[in-house]
Every structure is written in C-alpha cells, then in structure tokens.
Backbone as CSV, one residue per row, in Angstrom:
resi,resn,N_x,N_y,N_z,CA_x,CA_y,CA_z,C_x,C_y,C_z
1,UNK,-42.942,-39.894,2.761,-43.612,-39.490,1.379,-44.734,-39.003,2.136
2,UNK,-44.963,-36.993,2.833,-46.297,-36.525,2.462,-47.499,-36.019,1.824
3,UNK,-48.123,-36.974,2.717,-49.658,-37.264,1.217,-50.217,-36.145,1.919
4,UNK,-50.748,-34.552,1.908,-50.649,-33.608,1.364,-49.514,-32.493,1.803
5,UNK,-50.404,-31.002,0.916,-49.381,-29.987,0.543,-50.612,-28.883,0.739
6,UNK,-49.871,-27.795,1.647,-51.286,-26.558,1.835,-50.479,-25.416,1.009
7,UNK,-51.198,-24.382,0.002,-50.465,-23.385,-0.266,-50.867,-22.552,0.786
8,UNK,-49.918,-21.516,0.774,-50.060,-20.922,1.348,-49.439,-19.747,1.386
9,UNK,-50.150,-19.918,-0.277,-50.856,-18.243,-1.406,-52.723,-18.149,-1.259
10,UNK,-52.926,-19.399,-0.366,-54.057,-18.998,-0.957,-55.573,-20.448,0.304
11,UNK,-54.543,-21.414,0.009,-54.569,-21.947,1.456,-55.496,-23.038,1.447
12,UNK,-54.900,-23.040,0.406,-55.815,-24.204,-1.529,-55.044,-25.638,-0.294
13,UNK,-55.566,-27.486,0.079,-55.230,-28.312,0.428,-55.405,-29.318,-0.661
14,UNK,-54.141,-30.198,-1.171,-54.094,-30.561,-2.244,-53.242,-31.465,-1.711
15,UNK,-54.192,-32.731,-1.737,-54.763,-34.205,-0.798,-55.282,-35.131,-2.141
16,UNK,-54.678,-36.804,-2.237,-55.648,-37.800,-2.235,-54.713,-37.434,-4.048
17,UNK,-55.877,-37.944,-4.390,-55.832,-38.070,-6.021,-54.464,-37.290,-6.694
18,UNK,-55.360,-35.960,-5.978,-55.152,-34.985,-6.666,-53.501,-34.266,-6.711
19,UNK,-52.827,-34.855,-4.959,-51.678,-34.586,-3.935,-51.136,-34.999,-4.969
20,UNK,-51.228,-36.604,-6.067,-50.111,-37.508,-6.646,-50.212,-36.680,-8.434
21,UNK,-51.851,-36.529,-8.547,-51.324,-36.090,-9.325,-50.097,-34.748,-10.272
22,UNK,-49.702,-34.108,-9.197,-49.933,-32.708,-9.378,-48.211,-32.841,-8.782
23,UNK,-47.291,-33.623,-7.392,-45.929,-34.291,-7.106,-45.589,-34.709,-7.807
24,UNK,-45.693,-35.637,-8.494,-45.374,-36.692,-8.905,-44.981,-37.005,-9.960
25,UNK,-43.928,-36.974,-10.625,-43.352,-37.093,-11.799,-43.327,-38.851,-12.488
26,UNK,-44.589,-39.212,-13.342,-45.462,-39.917,-13.384,-44.062,-40.856,-14.890
27,UNK,-43.951,-39.898,-15.574,-42.886,-40.552,-16.697,-42.518,-40.950,-15.895
28,UNK,-41.824,-40.830,-14.507,-40.054,-41.660,-14.319,-40.856,-42.527,-13.140
29,UNK,-42.502,-43.374,-13.330,-42.541,-44.889,-12.578,-43.096,-46.066,-13.270
30,UNK,-42.484,-46.262,-13.450,-42.579,-47.512,-13.925,-42.333,-48.431,-12.374
31,UNK,-43.380,-49.690,-12.187,-43.880,-50.888,-11.618,-42.495,-51.778,-11.754
32,UNK,-41.458,-52.187,-11.248,-40.678,-53.726,-11.720,-40.469,-54.298,-10.654
33,UNK,-40.094,-56.577,-10.942,-39.454,-56.954,-9.954,-38.852,-56.310,-8.880
34,UNK,-38.402,-55.559,-9.070,-36.927,-54.705,-7.792,-38.119,-54.102,-6.592
35,UNK,-38.588,-52.815,-8.014,-38.869,-51.596,-6.755,-40.489,-52.165,-6.367
36,UNK,-41.746,-51.767,-5.396,-42.744,-51.800,-5.604,-43.461,-49.488,-6.217
37,UNK,-44.393,-50.494,-5.638,-45.056,-48.826,-5.964,-44.883,-47.456,-6.033
38,UNK,-44.498,-47.281,-4.436,-45.180,-46.453,-2.820,-43.734,-45.866,-2.659
39,UNK,-42.896,-46.618,-3.370,-40.910,-46.323,-2.800,-40.400,-46.462,-4.120
40,UNK,-41.131,-46.502,-5.733,-40.816,-45.377,-6.812,-41.615,-43.690,-6.588
41,UNK,-43.268,-43.823,-5.685,-43.224,-42.615,-5.604,-42.412,-41.706,-4.648
42,UNK,-41.922,-42.442,-3.354,-41.079,-41.767,-2.799,-40.500,-41.278,-3.387
43,UNK,-39.299,-42.162,-4.699,-37.976,-41.488,-5.259,-37.910,-40.113,-6.350
44,UNK,-39.784,-40.647,-6.670,-39.652,-39.669,-8.085,-40.232,-38.276,-7.755
45,UNK,-40.667,-38.200,-6.080,-42.122,-36.719,-6.071,-41.375,-35.183,-6.669
46,UNK,-41.946,-33.879,-7.460,-41.064,-33.031,-7.108,-40.908,-31.938,-6.228
47,UNK,-39.267,-32.018,-6.053,-38.817,-31.117,-5.161,-40.479,-29.652,-5.021
48,UNK,-41.134,-29.255,-3.658,-41.607,-28.760,-3.741,-41.963,-27.039,-4.038
49,UNK,-40.843,-26.302,-4.351,-41.124,-24.932,-5.701,-40.663,-25.585,-6.993
50,UNK,-41.224,-26.674,-7.677,-41.766,-25.949,-8.659,-43.332,-27.272,-8.941
51,UNK,-43.790,-27.158,-7.673,-45.300,-27.046,-7.589,-46.113,-26.779,-7.854
52,UNK,-46.970,-26.726,-9.133,-48.077,-25.561,-9.191,-49.612,-24.972,-8.362
53,UNK,-50.059,-24.850,-7.224,-51.914,-24.456,-7.073,-52.356,-24.692,-8.153
54,UNK,-53.116,-26.114,-8.217,-53.827,-26.039,-9.127,-55.675,-25.122,-9.149
55,UNK,-55.269,-23.640,-7.376,-56.198,-23.353,-7.376,-55.739,-21.764,-8.486
56,UNK,-54.837,-20.669,-7.437,-54.581,-20.271,-7.361,-53.240,-19.762,-8.648
57,UNK,-52.449,-20.811,-9.706,-51.617,-21.165,-10.247,-49.596,-20.017,-9.685
58,UNK,-50.135,-19.884,-8.115,-48.708,-20.043,-8.015,-48.150,-22.273,-7.180
59,UNK,-46.033,-21.292,-7.549,-45.048,-22.214,-7.831,-44.312,-22.167,-7.096
60,UNK,-44.509,-23.405,-5.944,-43.451,-24.246,-5.226,-43.415,-22.965,-3.726
61,UNK,-44.959,-22.207,-3.314,-45.681,-21.768,-1.971,-46.552,-22.839,-0.849
62,UNK,-45.708,-23.914,-0.254,-46.224,-25.391,-0.310,-46.170,-25.726,1.410
63,UNK,-46.699,-26.017,2.752,-46.574,-25.814,4.072,-47.203,-27.467,4.012
64,UNK,-46.263,-28.972,4.491,-46.920,-29.888,4.285,-47.435,-29.691,6.404
C-alpha cells in the first residue's frame, strides 16, 4: 500500500491520517478474526482516479 500521494495539479502531498481518511473506503473495513487491519486497508483503498485532492479539489491527478 502506498503511504502518500502527491497531487499533480497543485503539488499537495497527502500523508498520514489524512491519506487514510481520503483513500480508504472505511465502510468496508471491519477487523475480524481472519484479517488484520493492515490487510483490510490494503484491500479497500479506492482507485486513484476516484480520490479528490482536499486542497484544490481536483479528482484523480496523483503520483506516488
């Protein structure tokens, strides 16, 4: 799993908790007896073309 994204439109670097809150579909993550939280996060990251930059509000313009 990538730990940060860089907006190619404005240069905003999204990392840490902000990265998780904007890239992971948290409704699909429930820690259970078979999977760890890190495995669930790896499986539920949104496609990059659906992620919106919180600074300039463009969608899908990311490099990592």
